[in-house]
N, C-alpha and C positions, 0 to 999 in steps of 0.2 A: 703379441695375437697369440691367441690359441689356438690351437691344432685340433682334431677332430678327436684324438687320442685322450689330449687332456679335459675336453670338453664333456666328454664320456662320463671319465674319471670325478670329474665335479657333480653331474651330475648322480652319477651312482654315488655320491657321499651324500647329496641332499637327499635322496631316497632312502637311503640307510639311516639317516638323522631323523626322518619323519616317521620309520618304523619304531625304530628306539626310542622315540620320544612319546609314542603311541602307548608301547609297551608299559612305560613307565607311568600313564595314567592308569593303567587297570592293574585291579588287585585278584588276577588271575596266575595260577603257577605254570602252565603250559606255555611259556613266551620261547622265541628264538634265542641262542647265541649269538655272539658275535658276526663266529665264522658262516654262521645260517642268514643271520642278516646280510653279510658281507655277500652271499649267493643270491640270494633274493636278489639285491638291489641290480646287479648285475643282469639278473636272468629277467627283471621288471625292464630295465631301459631297453635292453634286446628286442623285447615283446612290443612295447609299449612307447615306443622312439618318440611320437608326436603327442601323448599325455601330459598333463603338465601336475608340478608337483601338488597346486591347489587341488586339481582332481585326487591324489591319493588322501591328503588331508581331508575333503571331503567324503571320501568314502570313509576312511576312519572314524570320522564322526556320525556317518550313518552306522554305521557296525557297532559302534561304542552305543547308540541308542535303540538297535535292536533290532536296526531293520531289517538284518540280514541271516536272521535268529540268533539261539542263544551264543553269548560267547562265554567262552570256558578255555580255548587255546586260539595262538597264533603260532601258525607253521604256514610255508610258503602256498601250498594246495589253497587253504583257506582264503588268505588273503587273493590270491588269483580269482576264485570263485567270489569273491565280494567285489572285488574291481570288474570284472565282467560283469556281473549284475550291476553294479551302477554307473558303466558306463552304457549300456542298455536302457537304465533307466534315463541316463543324462541325453542321448540321441533320439530317444524316444519322446524327450521333451523338448528338444529343438525341433524335432521333425514336425511337433505339434505346432509350434509358435511360426514358423516357418506357412504352415498351411494356413493357420489365423491371419498372418498379412498377407499370404496372396488372396486371402477370399476377402480381406478389407482394400486391398488393391482392386480386386475384380468390382467391390461394391462404388467405389470411384469410380473407376473406369464406363459404367452401367450410367453415371450421372453425367458425366462427360461426352462432346459426341466425338468420333475418331477425328473429324476433319470438322474446322469451324464452316459451316452454314452460312453462304450469304444473305443477309436480311432479305433480300425479294423474295430468293429462293424458300427461304423460310416461311415468309407472309402468306407465298402460294401454298407452300404444305398444310398451315394451317388452315390456310381456308379449305381448301380441299379435305382435309379431314374431320371440319366442323361439316359441309356439306355431305360429303359421306356419312356420318354421323345421323345426321337429320333423312336423309334417303334411306338410310337402313331401316329407320322405323316403319317404312310403306316396301319394301321389298323381302318378305320373309324374314327381316333383323339380321340379315348379313350385311359385311362391306363386300363380298366377293360378288354376291348379286346386282350389289349396286354398281361394281368396278365394271363388270359384263355387260351391265345397263348403259353404261356411260361407255365404255368400246363399244357398243355396237355386238356384242356376240351373245348368244343363246346358248349357252349348255352345250355347247361343241358341236352345234349344227351349223 
């Protein structure tokens, strides 16, 4: 069984290895040394405990592609700026997807009655709707005037 301290060390080691591997792929001179990477990994795990190694890898991929500006050095403040930007993009995308999903669900809900309507009641509603549509052609074209006529009211008098 791994205790919390060992787990944190394992995560820090994964973060440090990811940073080291990323630096090895780049042809820049200003890179972090072993102690700097170790300090970065500790700080990163403290600050971003709920983010994954995949997030760091994706952030580095975007940085290498120039998404976060020109890549000329790697240090702790630079990586934190990249990661903050990456997380904003990630959560904006998640929010967009949730809104899109919610709109799709709402569109489906509009097509479905909230409660099933009994067939006899549905038949009466359709007949009333047809009658109202027909009569509205003769009563100033509004369904409200047909309903007032059908209910025996005359404009609040």
